[in-house]
N, C-alpha and C positions, 0 to 999 in steps of 0.2 A: 360376603360368603360366609357361611356358618363353618366353614373350615379353614384353620390356620394354615394347614399345609397348602390349600389352594390360593390363598391370599398371599402367602410367600412366593408361591410359584407365579403368580400374576405379577407381582412387583419385579421378579428377576425379569419377565418378558418386557416389561415397560422400560426397565433399564437397558436391556438388550436392545429394544427400538430406538433409543435415544431419548426416550421420555422420562428419564430419571428425576428431572428437574420440575417436571409438570405438575401444577397442582392437582392432583389425584387424591381423592378421600377413599383410604383403603378402609374397610369395614369388616370384620369378623364378627357376626351376630346372626340371631335369628330373623330372618326378613320382617315378618310381621311385628315382632318386638321392636325393631329397628324403626320401621315406617311410622308404627304409632307413637313412638317417641318423637320422632320428628315432626310429625303433625302437632303433638302437643307443644312443641318449641316454637311452632309456627315457622319451620323452615321450609324454603322455597327452592326449587331447582331448574335450571335451565334444560337439563337432559338427565335422563336415567338409563341405567343399564340394568336389566335384570336378568338372571340366568337361573331359574329356580329349578330344583331336583324334582323328577316326579314324585319322589318321597324321600322324606327325612326326619332326623329326630335331632334337636340339640336346643341350645341356648340356656340360659340360667334356670329355665323351668322344665327344660327337657320336653319342649313342646314337640308335637308331632304335626309335620307338614305333609299335606297330601294335595298334589296339584289339581286333582279333580274336585277337591272340596274346598280349597283354600284360594284358588286363582281369582274366583269373581271378587272375594273381599280384597285381594292385593290390588287389581285392576281398580276397582271402586275408589280405593285409597289414593291411587296415584294423583288423582285430580286435586287432591288437597296438598300435595307436594310441588305441583309443577307451576311456575309462573304462567301468566295469561297466554303467552305464546311461545312454548317451549321449542328449543331447535331440534331435539331428538329424544327418541324412547326406544331402545333396543331392548326386546323381550324375546329370550328363546322359549321355547316349550317341548318338551320331550314326552308328549302324551298324545296318540292318535284322535284322542276326543277333543283336541284343541287345535285344529287346523288353523292357519294363518287367517283365513277369512274370518273365522269366529272370534280370534283375538283382535283383529283389525276394527270389526264391528263393536265389540266391546269397548276397546279403547275409544272410538269413534262416539259412542254413547256416552262416555264418561267425561 
């Protein structure tokens, strides 16, 4: 998440659910900056959870995120981060132009 307070809140929720010792990677960064960096590093993940905002601004370069403009690039990038047979992808979307059918088709095509 790009918001430190949201990451802190998520950590508290994990602790409250008894998951405090679970190896969760907590990230506070602009999503595309992070994804691009992980691709360059050759990182691969067995599962991903994304909850992008409809609109946001942040990160070191104060980048602007628009779900309508940037979601295709994010989804296309996921194939470079996932292992060949990933366990899960959780992707929420807060924009009526991105119904679950459209997201599922894009993920399947990636």
